[in-house]
C-alpha positions in Angstrom: 30.4 56.8 -37.5 27.4 58.7 -39.0 23.8 57.3 -38.9 22.8 56.3 -42.4 20.9 59.5 -44.2 18.8 57.2 -46.4 16.0 56.6 -44.3 15.6 60.0 -43.3 15.8 61.3 -47.0 13.1 58.5 -48.1 10.8 59.5 -45.4 11.0 63.3 -46.7 10.6 62.5 -50.4 7.9 60.0 -49.7 5.8 63.1 -47.9 6.9 65.7 -50.3 5.5 63.5 -53.2 2.3 63.0 -51.5 1.9 66.5 -50.5 2.2 67.2 -54.4 -0.5 64.8 -55.3 2.3 62.3 -57.0 2.6 58.7 -56.8 5.7 57.4 -55.1 7.2 54.4 -56.1 10.4 52.6 -54.7 13.1 50.9 -57.1 14.4 48.0 -54.8 17.3 45.8 -55.1 15.3 42.3 -54.8 18.5 40.5 -54.5 19.7 41.9 -51.2 19.1 40.0 -48.0 15.7 39.9 -46.3 13.9 41.5 -48.9 10.5 40.1 -49.5 8.6 41.0 -52.8 6.8 39.0 -55.5 9.7 37.3 -57.3 7.6 37.0 -60.9 7.7 40.9 -61.0 11.4 41.1 -60.3 13.3 41.9 -63.5 17.1 42.1 -63.6 17.3 42.1 -60.1 15.1 45.0 -59.6 11.4 45.5 -58.5 9.1 48.9 -58.7 6.8 49.0 -55.8 4.0 51.7 -55.8 3.7 52.9 -52.4 0.9 55.2 -52.7 -1.5 54.8 -49.7 -4.5 53.9 -52.1 -2.2 51.1 -53.3 -1.0 49.6 -50.0 -2.4 48.4 -46.6 -0.7 48.6 -43.3 2.4 50.9 -44.6 5.2 51.4 -42.0 8.4 52.9 -42.7 11.2 53.3 -39.9 15.1 53.5 -40.1 15.4 49.8 -40.6 12.8 48.8 -43.2 9.6 49.5 -45.2 6.8 47.2 -44.9 3.2 47.0 -46.1 0.6 44.9 -47.8 -0.3 45.0 -51.3 -2.0 43.1 -54.1 -0.2 41.7 -57.1 -2.2 39.9 -59.6 -5.1 40.1 -57.4 -3.0 38.1 -54.4 -2.3 39.8 -51.2 1.6 40.0 -50.3 3.2 41.3 -47.3 6.1 43.4 -48.5 9.5 43.9 -46.5 12.3 46.0 -47.9 15.3 46.8 -45.8 16.4 50.5 -46.2 19.9 49.1 -47.8 17.7 47.6 -50.5 16.1 50.6 -51.5 17.9 52.2 -54.6 15.6 55.2 -55.5 12.1 56.8 -54.6 10.6 58.8 -57.4 7.0 60.1 -58.7 5.5 58.1 -61.3 3.9 61.0 -63.1 7.3 62.9 -63.6 10.1 60.9 -62.2 10.9 63.5 -59.7 12.9 61.8 -56.7 16.2 60.6 -56.0 18.5 57.5 -56.3 20.9 56.4 -53.7 24.1 54.7 -53.4 26.9 56.9 -51.8 25.0 59.2 -49.5 26.3 59.9 -45.8 26.3 56.7 -43.6 26.1 54.3 -46.6 29.3 52.5 -44.9 26.5 51.4 -42.5 25.2 49.2 -45.2 28.5 48.0 -45.8 29.3 46.6 -42.8 29.2 42.9 -41.7 27.5 42.2 -38.5 30.3 42.0 -35.4 30.4 38.9 -33.3 31.0 39.7 -29.8 34.6 39.9 -28.7 36.3 39.9 -32.0 35.3 43.4 -33.3 38.9 45.0 -33.0 40.1 42.0 -35.0 37.4 42.5 -37.9 38.2 46.3 -37.8 42.0 45.6 -38.5 40.9 43.1 -41.2 38.4 45.5 -43.0 41.1 48.3 -43.1 43.8 46.1 -44.6 41.4 45.0 -47.3 40.1 47.2 -50.2 36.6 48.9 -49.6 34.0 46.9 -51.3 32.9 48.6 -54.4 29.3 50.3 -54.3 27.1 49.5 -57.2 25.6 52.8 -58.3 21.7 52.3 -58.7 20.2 52.6 -62.1 16.5 53.6 -62.6 14.4 51.8 -65.1 11.4 53.3 -66.5 8.5 51.0 -66.2 5.3 51.8 -67.9 
C-alpha cells in the first residue's frame, strides 16, 4: 500500500505559498477524531485556520499532523490537526491551493486500526463489505 501523499503535498504547497508571499490557510474537518480547534469558530463542521508564520507559534508539521499555538479572540490555544482532517490548503489572497479527498494513499486514512492477531480476519471482512464513500471536501470562502 502506498504511503499517503497528503502530508507531502501539504508541506510542498505550504512552502510554495510562503515563497510567493501568500498567506496559507487550512480547511479542516473539525468533526474528525483527535482534532483540537476552537469549537466556537467551527461552521458546518469545518474551520479555516491561518497558518502563516506571523499568525502562529511553535508550528510543526510532519506526516501525521499539523500543530501550533495561536490566539483566538485574544486567547492562546494549542491546535492539533491530524492529516486526515485537512480538507484543503490555499492562499487567502487568491485562492490558489488544493483540496483533498481521493489522492493516492487515501485508503490509509480510511482504515480502522488493526488489533494484533486478527488482521487477516479484518482484511476478509473489509473485502466483503463495500468500501466507505469518501466525502469530497468543499471549500468555503471566508472573508
